[in-house]
N, C-alpha and C positions, 0 to 999 in steps of 0.2 A: 285289366283293360284290354279289350280285343280290338286291335287296330290292324290296318293293312296299308300298303303304300299309297293307293289312290284314296286319300283320306278325307277329302272335302265331303262333309255330310255322311261320313262312314266311320264314325267312332261311337263307342258306347260300351255298356256292360250288360251282363245277363240280368234279366228282370223277372218279376212274377208274371203269371198269366194275366192278371188284372191290368198290370202296367203295360204289358204287350198289347192287349186289346185296345187300351186307351191311346197308346202311341200310334197304333195302326189306324184307328178311327180318326184321330186328329191329323195324321199325315194325309189321309185321303181328302179330308175337308180342306186343309191348307193347299193341297195340290190343286184341287178344283178352283179355289179362290185365286191361286197364282195365274190361272189362265186369263183372268180379266185384265190385269196390267200387261200381260204378254200381248194380248190382242190389241189393247190400246196403244202399246208401244209400236207394234207393227203398223197400225193404221197411221199413227203420227209419222213414222218413218217413210211410208209410201207417199203420204199426202204432202210431205215437205221436201221430198226428193233427197232424203238423207242418204240413200244408196249411192248417190253420185260421188260422195266422198270416197267410198270404198272402191268405186270403179276407177277414179282418177289416181288414187294412190293406194294400191292394195297392200304393199309392204308396210307402210305407215299405219294403215287401218288395222292390220293384223296385230302390230305392236301395241297400238292404243287399246284394241279389244282385250288382249291378254292382260294389260296393265289394269284396266278398269274392272274386268271380270274377276281377276284374282284379288283385287282390292275389296270388292264386294264379298267374295268368299271368306276372306280373313275377317271382315267385319261381322259376317254372319256367325262365324265361329266364336267371336268375342262376345256376341250378344245373344247367343242361342238359349241362354237360361233366363231371358227376360222378355217382356212383351215387345221391346224394341227390336228383337230379332225377327219378329214377324214382319215389321215394317221394312227392315233392311232387306229381307228376303223378297218382299213384294217390289221393292225398288230395283232389286237385281233382275226380277222377271220382266219389269218394264224395260230395262236396258236390253235384255236379251230379245224382247219383242222388237225393239228398235233395230237391233242387228239383223233381224229377219227381213228387213225391208228390201235389201238388195236382191235376194233370191225371189221374194214375193213379186217384186217389180219385174224381174225376168220372166217368171211364169205367167204373170198377168198380161204380158205382151202377147201371149198365145190367145187365139180365139176361144179355146177351151180351158183357159187358165183357171177360172174359178172352180171348175169341176175337178181339175187336177189337184188344187189345194184341198178341196173337200175329200178327195180320194186319199191323199197323203194323210190327212187328219184321221180319217176313218181307219186307214191301214195301221197307223200308229196306235190307235185305240184298240184295235183287234190284237196287235202284238202285246200291248200292255196287259190286256185282260187275260190273254193266254199265259203270259209269264207270271202274272200275279196269282192266277189260279194254280199253276204248277207249284209255285213257291209255297202256297198255303196248304195244299193237300198232299204234296209229295213228302215221303219220309226220307228222301235222299238229302244228304248234306252237300250243298253247293258252295261251301266256303272255300273249297280247294281251287275254285276258279279264279280266286282273287289275283294271284301272281300272274297267271296267264293273261288275264284281261288287262291288268296294268301294263304288261309288256306290249299288248296289242295297242293300247292307247298311246304309248310312247312311239310306236311305229307309225301310227296314224298322224301324230303331231309332226314327226319328222317328214313324212311323205307330203303332208299338207303344206308345210313351209317350203319344201323343195319345189312343189308344183306352182307356188307363187311366181317363181322365176323360170321354171321349165315350160309351163303351160302345155303339159302333155294330156290330151283327152283320155288316153288309156289309163294313165295313172289316176286321174280324177275319178273315173268310173270305178277303178279298183278300190280307191279310198272310200268311196260312198258305200259300196257293197260290204266292205270290211266293217265300216262304222255301224251299219245297220245290224250286222251280226254281233259285234262286240257289245254295243249298248243294249241290244235286246237281251243278251246274256247278263248284262249288268242289272237290268230290271229284275231278273230272276234272283240274282244275288242280293240286291238291296232290299227287295220286299221280304225275302226269307230272313234277312238279318233282323228286321222288325218283328216278324212272326216268331222267330226263335229267341227273341230277347237280346240280340246282339247290339241293337240300337235302341236307346231309351229316350232320345230327344226327338220330338216330332218335327222340329224346325230343320235340323240337319238331315233327318230322314227324308223330308220333303225336298230339300236341296239336291240330294243324291238322285232321287227318282226323277225329279224335274229335269236334271241334266241328261239323264238317260232318254227321257221322252223327247226332249228338244233335239238331241243329236239324231235320233231315229227319224223324227219328222223332217228335219232339214235334208238329210241325205236321201230319204225316200222321195221327197219332193224334187230334189235335184235329178234323180233317176227318171221320175215320171215326166219332168220337163224335157229331158233329153230325148227320151224314147217315145213319149206320147204327146208332146207339144204340137199344136196345129197352128201354123202361121196364116192359114187361109180364113 
């Protein structure tokens, strides 16, 4: 069993070429499908003003988010070998879409908000396409990135929690830039795990790559909103 510390959606064993291709194909299909509940959740969140809860109580919102998110992740791990795992994963992506509503509402407050959202979406797509291509064609083994990336995630979590209380713009910008770099590298790592047969379950593979995409998109959108938002 080949495991590493950042283990949600990142466990598996070496497989045959046929299995690798099937897992990769199913992962991409499920990843595309997961965008539907994500968009739906985001729309519901913006339409119902769900973001107001996070704005009025950021600390409690963060605690609730982690509790629900990790609950979903454990449920996905438990059901990953059955059809139920697909539905649990899609439920998780709906919840994650709901949690996008705060930043989406912020960006939509700009006159060029919709274009910024599309730019962030396109930028995330370009990053993913680039990392997936490198992971597929490169002969280099990127598994050594695991420990460094996990340490980076821990630093990001600590900095994010600290900034809930400190409200330092410079720290927020630093966290966003680091997050884009770290989760872009995780895309490379996670796709190569599937390509090389280190991940044999397409549900957990989808979970890992989805989290990478989500984090890159959110932080890229935050930077675009800060530097490119137009209030006029």
